[in-house]
N, C-alpha and C positions, 0 to 999 in steps of 0.2 A: 499489530496485534493478533497472534492467532487465538481463536475461541476455544474455550476451556473443552476439553474432550469429553466424551461421553461417559467413559469410566470414573471422572474424576469426581471424589464426592470428599467433603467437608462440611464440619457443622456450620460455615459460614455460608453455604446453602441453602439451610433452612431457612424458611420464609417466616417461622415462628415456633412457638413453644407448643408441647402436646396440648390439649384440652386438658382442665384441671382432672375432670373424672378420669379419662384416659391415664394420666400421669398416678394418680391414687388407685388406678386397677392395676398396674404395673407393678407397684409399691408393695400392695397386699399381696400378690401373685407371688413376687420376690420373698414377702416374709413370711407368708406360709410354707413355700419349697423351703427356704431356710431354715425353718423352725422343724421342720420335718427332717430333714438332714442332720440337722442341729442333734434331734431326738433319735435318729438311729445312729448316729457317730457315738453317742452317751452309750446307747444299749451295747452297740460292740465293744467299744472299749470295756464297757461294765461286765460284759460277759468275758472277756479278755481276762480283766483285772481277776476274776474272781475263779474262771478256769487255772491262771497262773499262779495265783495266791493256791489253789486246791491240790497243784501239781507241785509247788513249794513245800506243803504242808506232805505231801506223799513222799516228797525227795528227804523230807527231814525224816521220817519215818523210817523210810528206806534205809538211809544212812545208820539212824540208830539201831536199827535191825542187824543191818551188815554188822555193825558194830556188835552188836550182842552174840550174833551167831559164831564171829570170829572169836570172842571170847569164849565162848560154849565149846568152840572147838579147840582152842586152847587149854582148856581146864579137861577136856576131855583127851586129849594127847598126851598130856602129863600124866592123868589117874592111868592110862593103860601102860604109859612108859613106864612108872612106878610099880604097877602090878604085874606088869610083863617081865621084869627084872628085880623080882621077889621083895620091893619094896625099897625103902629109904631108911637107912638106920644112922642114927644121931646120937651125940653124950645128952644123958637125961639132964634136965634142968627143969626150974620153976615154968619156963614155958612149953617144954617138952619133956614132961613125965611120961612114965612108961604107961601104955594105954592099959585101964583096967578091963576096956572091951576087946582087948587081944591077949587075955591072960592064959585063954586056954590054948594059945601057940605057943609049943616048947620053942619056939627060936626067936621068941618074942625078944628076949634079954639075949646079947651074946658080948664075949672079952674078943676085943680087936687082938692083932699082933702086937701092939705095942702098948697093949694091958689094958686098953680105956675100956670102959663098959660102954655098950652101944644097945640102943631099944630100938625095936621096930615102930617106925611110925606110919600110921592112917593116913593116905593120902587126901582125904575128905578133912581131915583134924587140921594137916598141914595146909592147905588151902584156906581153912577158916581162920585161921591163926594169921596166916600172912595178910588176909583182907583185913583182919581187925589191926595189924600192925600197919599195912601200908597201902590200906586203903582208900588215903586221900590222894597219894600216887597214882595208884591203879585207876582209882575212879568207878570198877566197875565191880558189881557185887556178885559173888557166886557162890553156891552150898548144893552139898547132896541131901536130898530129902527122900523120904521113903514112909511107905504106911507103916512096914516092919523094919526096925532100925535095931543098930548096937547102940547108936549115943542118943541120947535123948534130944541132942543138940540138932539131931537131924530129923526131927519130928516135922512131917508136912504141915501147913498152915490149910485152911479148907479149899483154896482155889487152887494149892499144888498138890492136893489130896484128890480134888476133883479131876485135874490131870493126870494124874497116875492111873485112877480110874479110867480114863478115858482111852490112856497110852495100852492099857490092860485088856482094855477092850476094842481096840485096833481101831479105833474112831478117828483118831486123828494121830499127827506124828509129831506136831509141835503147838505148844499155846502161848499166845503174846495177850500181853495188857499193860496198858498205860496208868499208873495209879501212884499214890502218892506213899513215899518212904520217908518216914522222917521227916515231914510237912514238904517234900521236896518232888517233884515229877519224874518216875523212872520207867523206862520202859522194860517189862518183866518179859523174859523166854525161858520158856521150859521145856525141857526133851526129855523122852524117856532114856533110864540108866537101864542097859541090859545085862544080864547077868552072863559073865563070861568064864571060861576055865580061870586066867589069872585072878579071877575075885573069890575063886572058891577057897583059897587058903584062910582069906579073913572073915569070909560070910556065907562059907558052904554051910556051916550049922545052921543057919538060917531056914535051910532047906528051898534054895530058889535053883531051880535045874538051870542050864546052860541055855540061853537065849530068851529067857524069860525076864518081864519087867520086875526089876528089882525095886526100883526107885526112879527117881529123874533127878537131870541137872538143870538147877535153874540160875538166869544171870539177869541181873538187873542193872541195866547201863541209864547213867542220869542224862535228863532230857533238855537242862539249862542252857548247856552249851549248843545244843541243836536248836534249840526254842529262840535263842538269841540272834543266832543267825539266820533263823527263818525269821523273826520279826526284822532284821535289818533288811533282808531280802525284799519282804513284803512291803516295808517303807519305801524301798527302791523302786520295786514295781510301781506303788501308788504313785509317785512322784513323777516316775518316767509315764507311767498313764496318763497321770493328770497334765503333764506337758504335750502329750501325742493329742490329749483332747483340747487342749487350748489350740497347740496348732492346728488342727482341724477346726476349732470351730472359726480361728482366723481365715483359714484356708474357704471355710463355707462363705464365710463374710465377704471376702475378696472375689472369690467366684459370684456370689450373690449382686457384689455391687458392680462388677464386669457383665455380669447378666442382666442387671437391673438396664445399663448403660448400652446394652447390646439390642433389650427389649425395646428401649425409647428410641435408639435411632432406626430400629426396623419397624416400630410404630411411626415415628417421623417419616423412613421412606414410604409407610404406607401410606400416610397422611398425606406426604407431597405426590405422591403416586396418584391418589382418589383427587387430591387438587387439580395436577396437571390433567386430569383425565376430565375433570368437571370444567378447570379452563377451556381447554380445547374444546370439549363441547357446547359449550355457552360462550365462547369469546367472541367478542361484539365485531374482530378481525375475520374474516375468511383466512383459514390454515391449511397447508397443502405440504405432504410429506412424500420425499421422493428418495428412491436410492442413488446412488452414485451414478446410474445410467442414466436418470431423469425418469426412471418408470415410478406412476403415483403410487403409494402406497397407502397412505390415509388421507382423507379431506374430514373437515368439521360442519357441521350443520349450514355455518353462515357462509362458507364457500358454495353449499348448494340454492340459497338465498340471493347472495351476490350474482352468481353467474347464471343459476338455473339448471346447473349438472346434478343429477343425482350420484351417489357415490358406486353405483352398479355401473353408471356412465363412464366412469373416469379414470375409476381404479385398476392399475395395470395399463393405463394410457399414460400419454405425455403431456406434459403442462400447455403444450403448443395450441392444444385444444381451445384455449382461450386468447389467443394471441390475433391483435388485430393488426391491420395493416398500416397504424398511424407512425411505427417507426420502421428504420430500414435495417440491414442487415450488420451495419457498422453499430448501431447501437447496442444490439443483443452482442455483440462481440464485446465490446468494452464492457458491460456488462458481468459477462462471465469471466473476463479477463481479472477484473476487481474480485469477485468472489473466489477466484483461485488463488490470487494473490493477497488478499485481504482476510479471507475466509467471510466476508459478509459484502451485501451491496444494499444500498436503501435508495430510493426516490421514487419518481414520477412516473407512471407508465399507464399505457391505455390498453385496455383489453377490451377484449369482445363477449357479451353474455350470449347463452342458447339461442336466444330471438333474434339477434344480429345485431343488437344495439350494442353500440359502443360505450364505454364508460373510463371516465380517469379515475386510478386507483395509486394509493401511496403504498407502495409494495418493499417489503423488507425481506432479505435470502440471507439466510445463515446455513456455512458449513459447517455440520456435526462430525467431529475427529474421534476415530477410535485410539486405544493404547499405543497402536503403532505408528500413530499419525497418520492415518490413510483413511479419505473421507468417507463416513458410514451414511450419513444422509443428508438431504437439503431440505430445508424447513422454509417455506415460505408463507407469507403473514402479509394482506392488504386489506384495504377498506375502501369504500367508494367515496371519494373525495370532489366527486363531478360538482355538487352542489357548492362546496368551498371553493372550488376553483373557477367557477363562475361568480360567485360572491366576491372572488378576489379580482377576478376582471372589471366588474360592475364596480367596487372601489377604487380600481385602478383607472377606470373611464371617468367616476367622480372625481378623481384628485385632478382627472387634467379636461373634463370637458363639464360646460356648464350644464346643470340638470334640466333648467329650464328649455335653454334654447337647444342644446344638445351642440354648441359649437365650442371650439377649444377654449379653456379657460385661461387666467391669467397665467398661471405654471407652463401649461404646453405654450401658451403664446408666446413667452420668454424665450424656450427652447426653440420655438421656430423660427423669431426672429436671428437668434444668433445663427443658427444653422444659414440663413437667407443672407446675412453679412458675411458669413466665412463663403458660401458659395458665390457670390457676387465680387468677391474679391480675388477667387481664385479664377474664376472666369473674365475678369475686367469688365465685368457687366454693373449696371444701376440697378439699384431695390429702392422700394419707396415703401412709406408706412403712412397708414391714414386713420386718423384718431377722430373718432366720430362721437360728437355728443348731441342726443335727442332734442330737438327745440319743442317744449310746451309737455314733454311726458310728464313732470311733477305735477300738471295741472289735472292730467287725465286721472294719473295714480290717486291725487288726494281727491278729488269729486267724484271718480267712478269706483275708486277701491282698487286693493291692490290685485284682485283678481284678474278685471280689466286691464290694469296695467302689467300684467304677465301675458295676457294674450296681446297685447300690442307688442310687446318686446319680442316674441316668437313670431307673428307676423312680419316684424323688420328683419327677423334673420333669414327668413325664408326670401325675402324681397332683396338682402343683400347678396344671399347666395345666387341669385341670376343676373346678379351687376360684375361676378369676375370670373376667372376662369378657375379649372379642375385644380391647378397647381397653386392657386393664391392660398392663402389662411384667412379666413374670418373669425375673430374671438371677439368673447365679450368679457370685458375686463371687470364689470360689476356694473350693477344699476343699469344707468342707459348710457352706457358707454360700450363704445365697440372699436375696433380696431382690424384694418385690412393688410394685409403684408403683399405687398405685388414684386414678386420676384422675376430678376431678368426681364427688367423694361430696358427699350432703347434711350428714352427719352424723358424730361418730367411732364410732356404734353400725354404719354401714356397714362401719366398716374390722374393728370387732369382730365382725362375722358372718363375714366371709373368714377371720379368724382361726380362730374357730371352725371353719369348713369343713376348713382346711388341718389344724388339730390332730386332729382326727376322720380323715381322710383317711391322715394319717400314722401315727396308732395303729393302723392296721389290719396283720396281718404280710402280709410282703414275702418271697415264695419267690427263693432264690437258690441255685441247685446243688441244689434237691430238698431243701432245708432252709427252715425259718419264720423269718424272722429278725423281731424287734420293735425296734423304734425310736421315736424320737418326735422333736417339735420344741420351742425355746424361742425366744418370737418377742417383738420388741419394735417398738411401733409409736410413730411420729412423725406430727405433722399439720402442716399449713401452713395458716394462718401463725401459727398459736398457739405450736408450737415450734422455729420459724427460718423466717428468710426466703430462704433460698439451700438449695441441694441439700445441700451440704456439713454445714451445719448439721442438717440433717435426718437424715441419715446417721450424723452423731454421736450426736445423741439418740436414733436407732432403736438404736442398737448399743448404747448405754448401758441402755436399757430392756431389750434383750434378756438382757443380763448380770444385772440384777435380775431377770428371770424366770428363767433358769437358777439364781440363786443360792437364788432362793425355794421349790425343787423341780423346777424342768423340767417338760416336760409343759404349759406354758401361755403365756398372753401377758400383757404387760404394756405400758401406756400409759405414755409419759416423762411424767416430773416433776422438778421442779428438784431436788428431795431426790436423785434419781438421779444427778444431775451431782456432787453432794458424795461420794457413794458411790463413783463413779466415780473422781474425783478420789484419795480414797482407797486404792482398789484400784493406781491408775497409781503413787502412793507408795511401796505397796507392792511393786509389782512391781520398782521400782528399787532399793530396800532388798534386795531378795531376790538379785538377781544380782547387788549387792554384797557381800552375805551369803555366795553362794555362792564369790565370787572370793576373799574375805578368809578363807573358813572360819569364821565367826562362830558357827557351830554348834556344840553338845557335847552329849553323850551321857547320858541318865541311865537306870538299870538297875530294872526290875521282877523280883523273886526268881519261881521257880516252884517247889512245894514237891512233893516226891515224898511220896504219902500211905503208901505198903506203909514206905518208909525212915522217913517223919516228918524230912526234913530238906531244905535247900536243894538241890536238883539242879541248878539252873540260872539263867538271866536273861534276859528279852527285852530286847534295846537300843532304847530309844526315843530319837528326835531332839528336841532342845531347841532355839530360836532366843531368845537374850537380846538384843534390840535395843539400840542405845547410847541411842537417844531414845524408841523406842515401846514398850521394857520387853519383858516375857517374851510372845512371840508362839503361840498356841495352835497344834498341829501342824494342827487343821482347818481353820485360817485361812490355810495358807502351803502344805500339802502339796498339795491341789487345783489351788493356782496355779502350785505348781512344776512339776507335770504337763504343764499348759497350755502353760508358757514352756520346756516339755523339758529343765527342771534337775533334775527328780528324781533322774535317774540318777547324778550326778553327788554329790550328797544321799546317796542309798542307800548309795555306796562308801564317802564320807567317814563315814557310820556303821559299816559294816562295819571300816573299817581302825580307828577307835578303839576299837569294841569287842571285836577280836579281839586287840589290841595290852593291853588290861586284862585279856582273859581269858588272855590268857599269864602275867602279874603273877600271877592268884589262882591259877593252876596252880603256879606256880613258889612260892607261899605254902603249898600243899599242900591247896587248895582244889578236889576234883574236879566241876567245874561246864560247863554248855554254854553257849552264848551264842547266842540265836533272833536275827535280824536281822530286818526286813522290807524285800520287794524289790517295787517298782510293775511292772507287766505290760510298761512301757517297756522295763525291762532284758531282758527275754528276748527282745526284738526285735533284740536285740544278739547277734551270731554271736561276738563274742569274750568275753561276758560268763565262761565258765568261766576263761579265760585271764585275765581282770582277777580274780577270785576266787584264782585260783592264785597269783598276784603278792603279792595281801595276804597270803594264807598263808605265801607265801615270805619275806615284811616281816616279818612279826608272828613267826612260828613258832609260830603257834596251830594245834594239831592239827586235820586236816580232820574227823575224826568228832565233834569238838565242837562245831563248827559247823553250826546250823541255820538254814536260810534259808527265811522263811514267805513265803506268795504266796495272795492271795485266792481263796476257790472260784469266785468271779463270773470271774475269768478262767482259772481251770482248765478249765473246763467247755466254752470254745470253743478250746481249744490247737490251731495249726494243726502240721503234720508237724515242720518245720525248728524250732518252737518246744519241744517234746516232744525233741528231739533235744539241745537246750541242757540239757534237765534230766536226759536220759541223760549228757550228759557230766559235769554237775555230780555226778551219783552215782557215776560214775566218779572223781570225784577223791575220793571218801568222804564229801562232804558230804551232811548230811542235809536232808531237802525235808519240809516242813511245810505242811497246808493251813489256809490261817486263815480265819476267820467261817464254820466250816462249819456248813451248813444253811441258808442263805439264798440259795444258787444256786438253787432251785427247781428241780433238773433229777434225772435218772437219776443212782444212785451208782455206776452199771455202770462210770463212769469210773476209777473207784478202781483196779480192778485192771490199767489201762492206764498207767498213772501210776507213776514209780519214788519214790513218795513215803513218807516213814517215820512221820508223826505227824499225825493230825487233831486242829484247835484247835476245840472246839464253841464258838459263837456266844453270847455274853453273854445274846443276848435267850431261849434255851433255860432258862439257867441262872436267870435272875433269880426266876421265879415255879415252880420246881421244887418247891418246900415246899407250895406252895397249889394246882399246877394240876396234876391227874393225867395230862392228856394231855402236859405238859412231860415231866414225869417219865419217860412211857412214849417219848416220842420220845429223849430222853438215854439213857434204858436201851437202846432200838435202835441208836443210834449208837454207844456204846461195843461192843454184842455184835458188830456188823458189824465194825469197826475191828478189836476183838481176832479176829474169824474170819480176817481177812486179814493178822493179824500186825503191825497198827497200833498204834503208842502213842497215849493220846488225852490231851489237857490241856483242862482247862476252864477259860474265861475269866469275869471276872465274879463271882469269889466276894466277898460281903461281910457273911458272917455265917456261925457254927458250924451252923448247922442244912442250910445248903448244903453246906457240907464234908462233913457227916457222911451225907447221902444219899447223895454223889458217891463217898465212901469204901465205902459201901455197895454201888455198882453197880460198885465196881473200878475207879473211873477212875485212870488211873495218876498223873497231877500236876494240879495246880490254880494257879490265877491271879487274883489280884484284890485289893481293897484291904482284905481280911479279914487275907490274907498279909502284904501292904506296897504303899503306894504307889512309884511310880517315885521312884528317888531316885539321888544322884549316886555315884561310882564310893568317894570314903569312907567316904560311910554306908554303901554297899553291903556294904562289907569288914567294918565294925563289926557288921553287921547279921547276917552271916556267922558270927562269933565267939560269937553266942548271945544280944545284946543283947536284951531287947523291942524287938516291932515296931512299938510308939509310940514308942519312942524314933529310929527310921530312917522316920518319917512326915514328906512333905514335900509342900509344895504341887505342884500340875499333876501 
């Protein structure tokens, strides 16, 4: 699509309406000028109408005047003709009797040849009679008047007499007047009547010499016809002028509307120009305008801010001044091809500032065309996206690399693994995948805190890098799980060599917060193509091999075998069954009695969980407790056992048996802040006294207790609950921690009791433990008693309580109740 040309304008281009104040200003301006134009037009048409009406009135008067003069001339011609031909003789009649005023004429009366009597008629009389008889047809009144007259009918009225005097004085030659005659308007015209030789016959006796004013001839023209025509003409003029006025007003309205539109368009254009200039000056993007040859015409302030170049430095120059060396010639060639082809280009480009620093810009270049379709300008705008690009790269790295260790994460690992498989297949080589799970990491994380755990993971990543080639891939999948992809190996032995190096590297102590921490790792190895044809298969098989290595004793590596899959399937089956068992509370509790050597009676029981699966049968605790810890279900199981044990203990107390109840707790429980509240709720539910409940935790967990976990133990002691350290002697650490912990009981591990009758070193150790415990005010319980000789030795060493198969195996609550009544121990022996 070609960009819009520079001269193209449409209402759609406007970015908004005019401000209300500007619109009102334009409206008021158009109204003022429009009102002025209407007023001027009205005045002009009014003047025209006034002048035209006046002209029409003048025309009417001139027509009437011309008519009067024409009638006057006709009368005068008739009189001169009659006078010049000796007069006019007619037969006397009533209408034409002999004139008494011409009796002095000898030829007034004559006899015609045919014998008829004829009398001379005065022309003035004849005209007067004709007007009387035919005035309506003729319409014009006329008569001869004088101050000196023969016939009294010719006597001049005052207006006529004044006119005669003015004629005689020579001041005027005619006189006009419009006046009412018989109630109707007439135009009266009077002119002097001069004495001529032909007049002397009748009027000579009056003494007027030839050439003197003997009288006057008057004509009266009726004005009604003329005024009627005049009125019609004036009405037509009024209508036409009204029409012209209306057309003019409409024209002024249309012109005003068009002017308002043009003014608004101009105001909008001015506003857009100001806005464009404002945007150009204050744009957050650097903007540069060049001519078709690339000569810089204008830049905005943001251009200076981003590049460091001022207007004086670049105007007239070429945009190449900010070009960096990041792009090659082909890049710019393709860019300009797109601009000439499409009229625009947009993309990421690397530019250089005045100080030489390179920055990444997102730039748009647009070609602006003129009406002929030729390029008029190039407009480029860009913004600095260096931070966004770096952020995107950082996000991309976060998406593919582990933040803590800076190793590839699961996403990148999957990609690298598939590439390794494709590469090995293409080049007919072997590839290996090592799956690592750290041994002991959870203990460090739980006891020393997450920060220490993170430091440990980072150190592991460093050591792993020292065990592989640069071409190999180390990845952290999450938690304490790592993988190593060995590309292009010759045999399985190459993978074994790397695994041995990793085991050796991670066996060495790791210093964290001034303490040495010992961990290890279990490694599962799968090979391509023997153990799988895809990355997913290799990962699954390596994971299976890793679990087998962990189950075989940890700190070792295992190659995958088909048998492992079967074991893994059994493990998965067990996991699903365990989760269901926890939800359905399929567990029940067995009780192993503890004997007080001094009193010679049962002083308490240890509650031991048992799982009787509907189809798998009885499942040993060693098979499901570690799995429950991995699945984070052990805390729920411990709570279930505690509730059942406390409920049963309450029953035995009510029956008169003063016994304590010992319950094992996993270290996971002590990472939960609300453990004391959970124990209190169980005691409240069951009514079992707190000082009869003993919670056992292993020595290996106690050694590295964190401050917050010690606080949990303090809160438990505050409830009145007894605390015991189980498997004492297996922790290989200083005994000084005993005085720092609120414990009540030490349980000597069975490994020290087993050979106590045959190994003097075991006897000395047991004796020392009992002595130290008693010196600290702690009770001692020996586990694993299997014969009377062991019991006798412990009794001699003043051990407080013993526990083992010699006393009784773990049993159900029913059998334990029978056992306390004094039945032989053999009667209470049960399996498990």
